[in-house]
C-alpha positions as CSV (number, residue, x, y, z in Angstrom):
1,M,3.1,25.9,88.7
2,T,4.6,28.9,86.8
3,T,3.5,28.5,83.2
4,I,0.4,27.0,81.6
5,L,0.4,26.1,77.9
6,A,-3.0,26.1,76.2
7,L,-3.3,24.8,72.7
8,V,-6.0,26.4,70.6
9,D,-7.4,25.5,67.2
10,F,-10.3,28.0,67.5
11,S,-13.0,25.3,67.9
12,D,-15.5,25.8,70.7
13,A,-13.9,23.0,72.7
14,S,-10.4,24.5,72.5
15,T,-11.7,28.0,73.3
16,N,-13.5,26.6,76.4
17,S,-10.2,24.8,77.4
18,V,-8.3,28.1,77.1
19,S,-10.9,29.8,79.4
20,F,-10.4,27.1,81.9
21,A,-6.6,27.4,81.6
22,A,-6.9,31.2,82.0
23,E,-8.9,30.7,85.2
24,L,-6.4,28.3,86.5
25,S,-3.5,30.6,85.7
26,K,-5.2,33.5,87.5
27,R,-5.8,31.4,90.6
28,S,-2.2,30.1,90.7
29,S,-0.5,33.3,89.4
30,A,0.9,31.3,86.5
31,R,1.7,32.7,83.1
32,L,-0.7,31.5,80.3
33,I,0.7,30.9,76.8
34,M,-1.8,30.2,74.0
35,V,-0.4,28.2,71.1
36,N,-1.7,27.6,67.6
37,I,0.1,25.6,65.0
38,L,-0.3,27.0,61.5
39,Q,-1.1,24.6,58.8
40,N,-0.1,25.1,55.1
41,G,-2.5,27.6,53.6
42,E,-3.5,29.3,56.9
43,G,-2.9,33.0,57.1
44,E,-0.5,34.2,59.9
45,E,-2.3,37.6,60.2
46,E,-5.7,36.0,60.5
47,T,-4.4,33.6,63.2
48,K,-2.8,36.4,65.2
49,N,-6.0,38.3,65.0
50,K,-8.0,35.3,66.3
51,L,-5.5,34.9,69.2
52,K,-5.7,38.6,70.1
53,S,-9.5,38.3,70.0
54,I,-9.4,35.4,72.5
55,E,-7.0,37.3,74.7
56,S,-9.2,40.4,74.7
57,E,-12.3,38.4,75.6
58,L,-10.5,36.6,78.4
59,K,-9.2,39.9,79.8
60,K,-12.8,41.3,79.8
61,S,-14.2,38.2,81.5
62,F,-11.7,38.6,84.4
63,N,-12.4,42.3,84.9
64,S,-8.7,42.9,85.7
65,D,-8.1,45.7,88.1
66,S,-4.9,46.7,86.3
67,E,-3.6,46.4,82.8
68,I,-0.2,45.3,84.1
69,A,-1.7,42.3,85.9
70,A,-3.6,41.3,82.8
71,N,-0.5,41.6,80.6
72,E,1.3,39.3,83.0
73,I,-1.4,36.6,82.8
74,F,-1.8,36.6,79.0
75,D,1.0,36.2,76.5
76,V,0.2,35.8,72.8
77,E,3.0,34.8,70.4
78,S,3.0,33.7,66.8
79,T,5.7,31.8,65.1
80,A,5.4,31.0,61.4
81,P,6.9,27.8,60.0
């Protein structure tokens, strides 16, 4: 497995599934990509900030030894419709 795609809508359930996906990606040295689909009326900046917040919390929970390793695990992208 080289890439894990985790969908997130910022609910507790999806945040929990992203944590599970992050643990799995760490154990298998896979790349983790978090995806959120913007709906009409949702702010792109707010969504980017929420994704970055989740990324930051995951990095803290893994106590990564090096920032390079953490950056290889987590990849946050945003594409507006």
